[in-house]
C-alpha positions, -999 to +999 in steps of 0.1 A: +784+631-320+781+609-352+747+604-369+747+568-356+753+580-320+726+607-324+700+582-336+708+557-308+708+584-282+674+598-293+659+563-296+667+557-259+653+591-251+620+589-270+612+552-275+601+527-249+630+502-253+631+486-219+607+460-232+638+443-248+669+427-232+690+442-260+686+463-291+710+453-319+735+482-324+725+483-361+711+516-373+693+505-404+696+525-436+680+502-462+672+466-468+670+446-501+666+409-507+683+392-478+706+420-469+703+449-443+726+479-447+733+501-417+739+538-417+776+534-421+773+512-451+780+479-433+760+450-447+744+421-428+728+390-441+695+387-423+689+352-409+659+362-388+637+379-414+625+407-391+611+379-368+599+355-395+582+383-416+602+388-447+597+354-463+599+369-498+628+391-490+630+429-485+619+456-509+605+434-537+596+455-567+562+439-570+553+448-535+565+484-539+545+487-571+513+472-556+516+494-525+522+525-546+493+519-569+469+512-541+479+542-520+473+564-550+437+552-550+431+553-513+450+543-482+421+537-458+383+531-461+372+507-433+349+477-431+319+498-435+323+497-473+330+470-499+367+472-507+377+452-539+413+446-529+402+431-496+377+408-513+404+397-537+428+389-508+401+370-489+394+349-520+431+342-526+437+333-489+408+309-490+423+292-521+455+283-503+440+272-469+448+237-457+411+229-458+385+238-484+361+246-456+382+276-445+366+303-467+359+333-445+384+358-432+385+387-408+415+410-412+433+429-385+467+444-382+488+418-364+491+382-352+478+391-318+447+406-333+442+375-355+444+353-324+420+376-305+395+371-333+400+333-332+395+331-294+363+352-295+349+332-324+356+299-306+337+310-275+309+325-295+304+295-317+307+267-291+291+287-263+318+274-241+346+293-225+376+271-217+408+270-238+435+244-239+470+258-246+505+245-243+532+254-218+554+268-231+536+286-259+533+321-273+503+336-290+506+374-285+509+402-260+473+414-256+456+404-224+436+376-241+465+362-261+488+364-231+461+344-212+467+315-236+504+320-237+521+293-216+551+313-203+548+329-169+577+353-176+557+371-202+529+378-177+546+391-146+530+422-132+503+422-159+476+399-145+450+389-136+443+375-170+414+355-185+402+326-165+394+292-180+427+283-196+440+248-191+477+245-198+492+211-208+529+205-212+542+208-248+559+178-262+594+194-259+609+160-268+646+170-265+641+179-228+620+148-221+629+111-217+616+106-252+644+126-270+651+097-294+615+085-300+593+112-315+563+090-320+563+078-284+569+114-272+538+126-291+517+097-278+527+101-241+522+139-241+487+135-254+480+111-226+493+136-201+471+163-217+441+141-217+445+134-179+450+171-171+420+182-191+398+156-175+408+167-141+408+205-147+380+211-172+344+219-163+335+202-196+333+236-212+362+234-236+359+257-266+392+250-284+428+241-284+451+269-297+484+257-309+514+264-332+526+235-354+561+246-345+564+265-312+584+296-324+593+320-296+597+292-270+626+278-290+616+264-325+600+232-311+582+212-338+553+191-325+557+153-331+540+143-363+514+122-346+506+147-317+478+168-331+460+139-348+459+119-316+451+151-296+421+158-318+408+122-317+412+116-280+405+151-265+390+177-289+365+153-305+354+141-270+346+177-259+334+188-293+360+215-292+376+234-321+412+233-333+427+268-337+460+267-355+483+297-350+502+299-383+516+334-376+552+322-378+547+289-395+524+301-423+532+312-459+559+287-467+582+290-437+581+253-428+583+239-463+546+238-469+522+267-474+510+261-438+527+243-410+496+222-402+500+204-435+527+183-420+504+169-394+474+152-412+447+171-393+421+196-403+419+229-384+387+248-377+403+282-375+437+294-389+454+326-380+481+342-401+501+374-400+539+382-401+549+371-436+514+377-450+519+414-458+554+412-473+565+436-446+533+456-441+511+450-410+482+427-415+467+397-397+440+373-407+416+349-389+402+324-414+375+299-406+344+281-419+311+296-430+294+280-401+318+292-374+320+327-390+282+331-389+283+329-351+295+365-350+267+392-346+269+429-353+291+446-327+309+414-317+341+422-334+357+451-355+389+469-362+392+505-375+423+498-395+416+461-401+419+450-437+439+481-447+438+483-485+475+490-488+484+460-467+459+439-485+475+448-519+509+438-505+495+406-492+480+396-525+514+401-542+531+382-514+510+351-519+514+354-557+552+355-553+553+325-529+532+304-552+548+314-585+584+309-571+573+279-551+591+293-521+576+268-498+591+239-517+625+258-518+622+263-481+619+226-476+649+218-498+670+245-482+659+234-447+671+198-453+704+212-466+709+235-436+699+208-411+724+184-425+751+211-423+741+219-387+741+182-377+777+182-389+785+212-367+768+193-338+794+165-341+822+191-337+808+214-311+799+201-277+779+232-270+752+222-295+726+201-277+699+199-304+692+209-339+655+209-349+630+225-372+609+223-403+618+240-436+636+273-429+624+275-393+653+261-374+665+261-338+700+253-325+698+247-288+730+253-269+738+235-237+768+235-213+770+199-204+754+164-207+727+174-182+715+198-209+721+229-187+710+258-209+739+278-223+721+312-221+752+333-220+769+314-248+738+319-270+740+357-265+777+356-273+771+336-305+745+362-316+769+390-309+797+372-328+775+365-358+766+401-360+803+410-360+807+385-388+779+402-408+750+379-400+718+387-379+703+358-360+676+355-333+680+341-298+650+326-281+636+297-262+623+296-226+659+295-214+672+320-239+696+294-253+683+287-288+698+303-319+669+310-342+675+307-379+646+319-400+661+336-431+640+349-460+630+319-481+647+335-511+682+332-495+708+316-517+727+284-509+759+305-511+747+328-483+735+298-463+770+282-466+786+315-455+762+317-426+770+282-414+808+288-417+803+319-396+783+300-370+810+273-369+836+300-362+814+317-336+808+284-317+845+277-318+853+310-302+825+305-276+838+271-266+873+284-261 
């Protein structure tokens, strides 16, 4: 048995892997920049960034140095003490928030924890219990975050979940009759939401929780006018908060530091994770002084929350993004990639839609003019791309969206090669 076969065999013996449809048959040896190398020396260009985590690329020297220096001092202390590196991170995070009012952060270990904190804060501050969420949406896999996740398939056999969640349809414009009119799409879907909330709510709405671009459901950007109108016509009426889940969209991914900056609306709570730690686990829930003060001793805590080593990595990650203006580069590269993908769309009938912001891009595959989801074809494209040396994601509520979320440091040369490989893969699938 080869070393590869041994590792795969033992993985299936000792790890709970049946939570996944498929594990990529890549046994990772090392990763640097935008390239993952497997145990046999094969190299892959990563176009998925470890699920939108490695915005600054793998194994940055500055991250390694920051982590090394911090772990020499101490690896863990807890919230019961004043930790300088955590204070520095909180201050730096406040300095880049989309609103100057967002100054206070609680740090956990993941995006789900960040959203848990946000949900609890919203209830505690407003003294109301209902949440509005989109269907489809995804906000985590804890019981509370699953409760505000608008995908039934993620909840089978796990309920009952939290009561008091009002789901409104997401403005998935491509699959609506407003595919060619984003502004009208945004307006109409707010009207639908307004009517649903009016009928379903007990007038105890605490908050709307929303991603600026729905990631896991298929890279679905909200219409530019949607959140502004939603806040004016629904949230302000109920005096409810706006929780913006920036776990995938934050830290430069969409071409701005935060995805909400595209939408001309001010959030009350922002959650971040994924890219924040430069590859180390950390999540943050950031809000205003007033909202934060609603927590009382015992309301919230995390033993490993605000881990000093992860905090040191997060500080350097933010520094790198700002210094190298990776958010601006993501915007420019995103425009370039979208243009190239639109050209592919003209040649490949299987491409139904190309959409995204910055380097958060979805290519939805369909079988016919009725937009029948091409689920099998998407899986085949993913497999072919891997054979060609590229790692992509597949997602969407129908499993038919190719997810392109490469490290923001990726070169134009590698982007061109990736698009050429995708062109070839699509051609083979269509045959």
